[in-house]
C-alpha positions as a Markdown table, in Angstrom:
| # | Residue | x | y | z |
|---|---|---|---|---|
| 1 | Met | -3.5 | 12.1 | -5.6 |
| 2 | Ile | -4.0 | 9.5 | -2.9 |
| 3 | Ile | -2.7 | 6.0 | -3.4 |
| 4 | Leu | -3.0 | 3.0 | -1.1 |
| 5 | His | -0.5 | 0.6 | 0.5 |
| 6 | Cys | -1.6 | -2.4 | 2.5 |
| 7 | Met | 0.5 | -3.7 | 5.4 |
| 8 | Arg | 0.2 | -5.7 | 8.6 |
| 9 | Lys | -0.9 | -3.5 | 11.5 |
| 10 | Glu | 1.9 | -4.8 | 13.7 |
| 11 | Thr | 4.4 | -3.6 | 11.0 |
| 12 | Trp | 2.8 | -0.2 | 11.0 |
| 13 | Glu | 3.1 | 0.0 | 14.8 |
| 14 | Thr | 6.8 | -0.6 | 14.5 |
| 15 | Ile | 7.5 | 2.0 | 11.8 |
| 16 | Lys | 5.0 | 4.7 | 12.5 |
| 17 | Asp | 7.5 | 6.8 | 14.4 |
| 18 | Lys | 10.3 | 6.6 | 11.9 |
| 19 | Ser | 10.8 | 9.1 | 9.1 |
| 20 | Val | 10.8 | 6.6 | 6.2 |
| 21 | Phe | 10.0 | 3.0 | 5.5 |
| 22 | Gly | 10.0 | 0.5 | 2.7 |
| 23 | Gly | 13.6 | -0.7 | 2.4 |
| 24 | Glu | 12.6 | -4.4 | 2.6 |
| 25 | Ser | 10.2 | -4.1 | -0.4 |
| 26 | Ile | 12.8 | -2.1 | -2.4 |
| 27 | Asp | 15.4 | -4.8 | -1.7 |
| 28 | Ala | 13.0 | -7.6 | -2.7 |
| 29 | Glu | 11.1 | -6.0 | -5.6 |
| 30 | Gly | 13.0 | -2.9 | -6.6 |
| 31 | Phe | 10.0 | -0.7 | -5.6 |
| 32 | Ile | 7.0 | -0.6 | -3.2 |
| 33 | His | 3.7 | -1.9 | -4.5 |
| 34 | Cys | 0.7 | 0.4 | -4.2 |
| 35 | Ser | -2.7 | 0.8 | -5.7 |
| 36 | Ser | -5.1 | 3.5 | -6.8 |
| 37 | Ile | -8.3 | 3.7 | -4.8 |
| 38 | Glu | -10.1 | 2.8 | -8.0 |
| 39 | Tyr | -8.3 | -0.5 | -8.5 |
| 40 | Phe | -7.7 | -1.6 | -4.9 |
| 41 | Trp | -10.6 | -4.1 | -5.0 |
| 42 | Arg | -8.6 | -5.9 | -7.7 |
| 43 | Val | -5.7 | -6.5 | -5.5 |
| 44 | Thr | -7.6 | -7.5 | -2.3 |
| 45 | Pro | -7.6 | -11.2 | -3.1 |
| 46 | Asn | -3.9 | -11.1 | -2.4 |
| 47 | Phe | -4.7 | -10.4 | 1.2 |
| 48 | Arg | -7.6 | -12.8 | 1.7 |
| 49 | Asp | -5.6 | -15.5 | 3.5 |
| 50 | Ile | -3.6 | -13.2 | 5.8 |
| 51 | Val | -4.9 | -13.7 | 9.3 |
| 52 | Lys | -3.1 | -10.9 | 11.0 |
| 53 | Glu | -4.8 | -7.5 | 11.2 |
| 54 | Leu | -4.1 | -5.2 | 8.2 |
| 55 | Val | -4.2 | -1.5 | 7.6 |
| 56 | Leu | -4.3 | 0.7 | 4.5 |
| 57 | Leu | -1.9 | 3.6 | 4.3 |
| 58 | Cys | -3.3 | 6.5 | 2.4 |
| 59 | Ile | -0.3 | 8.2 | 0.7 |
| 60 | Asp | -0.4 | 11.6 | -0.8 |
| 61 | Thr | 1.8 | 11.4 | -3.9 |
| 62 | Lys | 2.4 | 15.2 | -3.9 |
| 63 | Lys | 4.1 | 14.8 | -0.5 |
| 64 | Leu | 6.3 | 11.8 | -1.5 |
| 65 | Thr | 10.0 | 12.4 | -1.9 |
| 66 | Ser | 10.5 | 9.3 | -4.0 |
| 67 | Pro | 9.3 | 8.9 | -7.6 |
| 68 | Val | 6.0 | 7.1 | -8.4 |
| 69 | Lys | 5.7 | 5.3 | -11.7 |
| 70 | Trp | 2.4 | 4.0 | -13.0 |
| 71 | Glu | 3.1 | 0.6 | -14.6 |
| 72 | Asp | 1.1 | -2.3 | -16.0 |
| 73 | Gly | 3.4 | -5.0 | -14.8 |
| 74 | Asp | 1.1 | -7.9 | -15.7 |
| 75 | Asn | -0.2 | -6.5 | -19.0 |
| 76 | Ser | -3.7 | -6.3 | -17.7 |
| 77 | Gly | -4.4 | -2.9 | -19.3 |
| 78 | Arg | -4.4 | -1.3 | -15.8 |
| 79 | Glu | -1.6 | 0.7 | -14.3 |
| 80 | Tyr | -0.7 | 0.5 | -10.7 |
| 81 | Pro | 1.5 | 3.0 | -8.8 |
| 82 | His | 5.0 | 1.8 | -7.8 |
| 83 | Ile | 7.1 | 3.9 | -5.5 |
| 84 | Tyr | 10.8 | 3.7 | -6.5 |
| 85 | Gly | 12.4 | 4.7 | -3.2 |
| 86 | Leu | 11.5 | 5.0 | 0.5 |
| 87 | Ile | 8.2 | 6.3 | 1.6 |
| 88 | Asn | 8.5 | 9.4 | 3.8 |
| 89 | Leu | 6.0 | 9.0 | 6.6 |
| 90 | Asp | 4.8 | 12.6 | 6.3 |
| 91 | Ala | 3.3 | 11.6 | 3.0 |
| 92 | Val | 1.0 | 9.1 | 4.9 |
| 93 | Val | -2.1 | 11.2 | 5.4 |
| 94 | Ala | -4.4 | 8.6 | 6.9 |
| 95 | Ile | -4.4 | 5.0 | 8.2 |
| 96 | Leu | -7.6 | 3.0 | 7.6 |
| 97 | Pro | -8.5 | -0.4 | 9.0 |
| 98 | Tyr | -8.5 | -3.2 | 6.4 |
| 99 | Leu | -12.0 | -4.6 | 6.9 |
| 100 | Lys | -12.9 | -8.2 | 6.1 |
| 101 | Gly | -16.2 | -10.0 | 6.1 |
| 102 | Lys | -16.7 | -13.4 | 7.7 |
| 103 | Asp | -15.9 | -14.9 | 4.3 |
| 104 | Gly | -12.5 | -13.3 | 4.4 |
| 105 | Asn | -13.3 | -10.9 | 1.5 |
| 106 | Tyr | -12.5 | -7.2 | 1.7 |
| 107 | Ile | -15.2 | -4.7 | 2.8 |
| 108 | Lys | -14.8 | -1.2 | 1.3 |
| 109 | Asn | -14.3 | 1.4 | 4.0 |
């Protein structure tokens, strides 16, 4: 299964040659936030005001070395994937641009 993780493009450029990433998120949150493709549109408002260029990491959960838990952290009735450990970069199978319209809203790739 493919899940998505959004990050600043400049961050991706600094980590893309490493073997793992995500330590800062784990230290701050205890896990790394991700989304299913199906529900990604629901989290896009969180990125609306970010001016810097973003990318979407497409992560193959079958290739991850850290566990993924599907959790409903805000009791919305929807579960989102949380990665409890570092993301091994060989699990990242594609990098997509995060597209925005002139109004700042996400445009589906």
